C-alpha positions in Angstrom: 64.5 67.0 74.8 61.6 67.9 77.4 59.3 64.4 77.9 55.8 66.0 78.1 54.8 64.1 81.1 57.3 65.9 83.3 55.4 68.4 85.6 56.1 72.7 84.9 57.7 72.5 88.3 60.0 69.6 87.4 61.2 71.2 83.7 62.6 74.9 85.3 66.8 75.3 85.7 67.9 74.3 88.1 70.0 77.3 90.1 73.3 78.3 89.9 75.3 79.1 92.7 74.5 83.2 92.7 71.2 82.3 92.6 70.9 80.3 95.5 73.2 82.7 97.4 70.5 85.4 96.8 67.8 83.3 97.5 69.6 82.2 101.1 70.0 85.9 102.0 67.0 87.5 101.2 65.7 84.8 103.6 68.1 86.2 105.9 65.7 89.2 105.0 62.7 88.3 104.3 62.2 89.9 101.2 62.2 87.4 98.4 59.5 87.9 96.1 57.7 84.9 94.8 58.9 84.9 91.3 62.1 84.4 92.5 61.2 81.4 93.9 59.6 80.3 91.2 62.2 80.7 88.2 64.5 78.2 89.3 64.3 75.3 91.1 67.0 74.9 94.7 67.4 71.8 96.2 67.3 71.7 100.0 70.5 70.6 100.6 72.0 73.2 98.3 70.0 75.9 101.0 71.5 74.5 103.8 75.2 74.9 102.9 74.6 77.9 101.0 72.4 78.6 104.4 75.7 78.1 106.9 77.7 79.1 105.2 75.9 82.5 105.6 75.6 82.7 109.0 78.9 81.4 109.5 80.2 84.8 107.8 77.6 87.2 109.3 79.0 85.8 112.9 82.7 85.9 111.6 81.6 89.7 110.0 79.5 90.4 113.7 82.7 89.5 115.9 85.8 91.1 113.9 83.2 94.7 114.1 83.3 93.9 117.9 86.6 93.6 118.0 87.0 96.4 116.0 84.7 99.4 118.3 86.7 97.8 121.3 90.0 98.5 120.1 88.6 102.0 119.0 87.2 102.5 122.7 90.5 101.8 123.8 89.2 98.0 125.7 
């Protein structure tokens, strides 16, 4: 049961892994809406972990793309 003296932002539900991933992904592109931000509670630790994983995946994808292009070019 929710206590009456708990602020409204503390009553919001915790974010799922998919919601945090969406928040980080949209943050990479800068297109996150304010309503999405206020709908769930995302902890800083969740953002850091998913952000580091997302950045590592992005760098890996870029490296694979460069290797693919270089093989096509015959280098």
